[in-house]
C-alpha positions in Angstrom: -17.7 18.8 19.0 -14.7 16.2 18.2 -15.9 12.9 16.3 -13.8 9.6 16.6 -14.6 6.4 14.9 -12.8 3.1 14.9 -12.4 1.6 11.6 -11.8 -2.2 11.3 -10.7 -3.1 7.7 -8.2 -1.5 5.1 -11.2 -1.1 2.8 -12.9 1.2 5.3 -9.8 3.0 6.0 -9.6 3.9 2.4 -13.2 5.0 2.2 -12.3 7.2 5.1 -9.1 8.5 3.5 -11.0 9.3 0.4 -13.5 11.3 1.9 -10.7 13.2 3.8 -9.3 13.9 0.3 -12.3 15.0 -1.1 -13.1 17.4 1.6 -9.5 18.7 1.8 -8.8 22.2 0.3 -4.9 23.0 1.1 -2.8 19.7 2.0 -2.9 16.1 2.5 0.1 14.2 4.2 0.4 10.6 4.1 2.7 7.8 5.4 1.8 4.3 4.4 3.6 0.9 3.6 4.0 0.0 0.2 1.1 -2.5 0.1 -1.3 0.1 1.3 0.0 2.4 -1.5 -0.5 0.1 -4.3 -3.9 -0.7 -3.2 -4.7 2.7 -3.1 -3.7 3.3 -6.6 -6.1 0.6 -7.6 -9.2 2.0 -5.7 -9.5 5.5 -6.7 -6.8 7.4 -5.4 -5.1 8.5 -8.6 -8.0 10.1 -10.1 -9.0 12.0 -6.7 -5.2 13.0 -6.1 -5.0 14.3 -9.6 -8.2 16.4 -9.2 -7.0 17.6 -5.7 -3.6 18.7 -7.0 -5.3 20.3 -10.1 -7.4 22.6 -7.9 -4.2 23.8 -6.0 -4.0 21.2 -3.3 -0.7 20.0 -2.1 -0.1 16.3 -1.4 3.2 14.9 0.2 3.7 11.3 1.2 6.3 9.0 2.4 6.7 5.3 1.6 9.5 2.7 1.0 10.1 2.9 -2.8 11.8 -0.2 -4.0 12.5 -1.6 -7.6 9.0 -3.6 -7.0 6.9 -0.5 -6.7 8.9 2.3 -8.5 6.5 2.4 -11.4 3.2 2.8 -9.5 5.2 5.8 -7.5 6.1 7.4 -10.7 2.4 7.6 -11.4 2.0 9.5 -8.0 5.0 11.5 -9.1 3.0 12.6 -12.5 0.1 13.6 -10.3 2.5 16.1 -8.8 2.4 14.4 -5.6 5.7 15.2 -3.6 7.0 11.8 -2.4 9.9 10.8 -0.3 11.4 7.3 0.3 12.1 5.9 3.8 13.8 2.5 4.7 12.5 2.9 8.1 9.2 0.6 8.8 6.9 3.2 10.7 4.5 1.6 13.2 1.9 4.2 12.4 0.5 4.8 8.9 -1.6 7.8 8.3 -3.6 10.3 6.2 -4.1 14.0 7.4 -6.0 16.5 5.7 -5.9 20.3 6.3 -4.6 19.9 9.9 -7.9 18.8 11.1 -8.9 15.4 9.7 -7.2 11.9 9.9 -7.3 8.5 9.7 -4.4 6.5 11.2 -3.7 3.0 12.0 -1.0 1.0 13.9 0.7 -1.3 11.6 0.9 -4.8 13.3 3.3 -6.3 11.1 1.3 -7.0 8.2 3.3 -6.9 5.0 0.6 -7.5 2.2 -2.5 -5.6 2.7 -5.8 -6.6 1.1 -9.3 -4.5 1.3 -10.2 -7.2 3.9 -7.2 -7.0 5.8 -8.5 -6.4 9.6 -6.9 -3.5 11.1 -7.6 -0.9 14.2 -7.6 2.5 12.4 -9.1 5.7 13.9 -10.7 8.5 11.9 -10.9 12.0 13.8 -11.9 15.7 13.0 -9.9 16.5 16.1 -7.2 19.3 15.0 -5.1 18.3 18.3 -4.8 14.8 17.0 -4.0 16.1 13.5 -1.3 18.1 14.7 0.1 15.3 16.7 0.2 13.2 13.7 1.5 16.0 11.5 4.5 16.5 13.9 5.3 12.9 13.6 5.1 13.3 9.8 7.3 16.2 9.7 9.9 14.1 11.8 9.7 11.2 9.3 9.7 13.7 6.2 12.8 15.3 7.5 14.8 12.1 7.5 13.3 10.7 4.0 14.8 11.4 0.7 13.4 12.7 -2.2 12.2 10.5 -5.0 14.2 11.4 -7.7 17.4 10.8 -5.6 15.9 7.3 -4.6 15.2 6.4 -8.3 18.6 7.3 -9.2 19.8 4.9 -6.6 17.6 2.1 -7.9 18.7 2.7 -11.5 22.3 2.1 -10.5 
């Protein structure tokens, strides 16, 4: 049986994403705007991503990397997350775990998110929907540049 839930705030989306991360065994991919990444680093993701990778999990992520967020992105890099930079502002942001569970939201143009920012996000354990999100992620991944290259560009 496939389950889907509607999520109404960034904080609730974080809670759902953390549950996905804790239940994942193999791979978690994410594509988020910089403000979501910054919030996630303050609300428990650093420790949980570190533990996930230490237990053999793979984390891949895409976000816009600028001088403003390069230090926090380097923390993710130190946790062995594979991160790429994209200048593209995607209308969808997502977390997908093990090709089955996902949290996704449409970005409605909010530049600075807080835990209370209202959103319409969806949590699902539908593998078909997860595969759709993964296909979008892989398309974005193929056009994004590795973090080391972006850091070199920013240091010039």
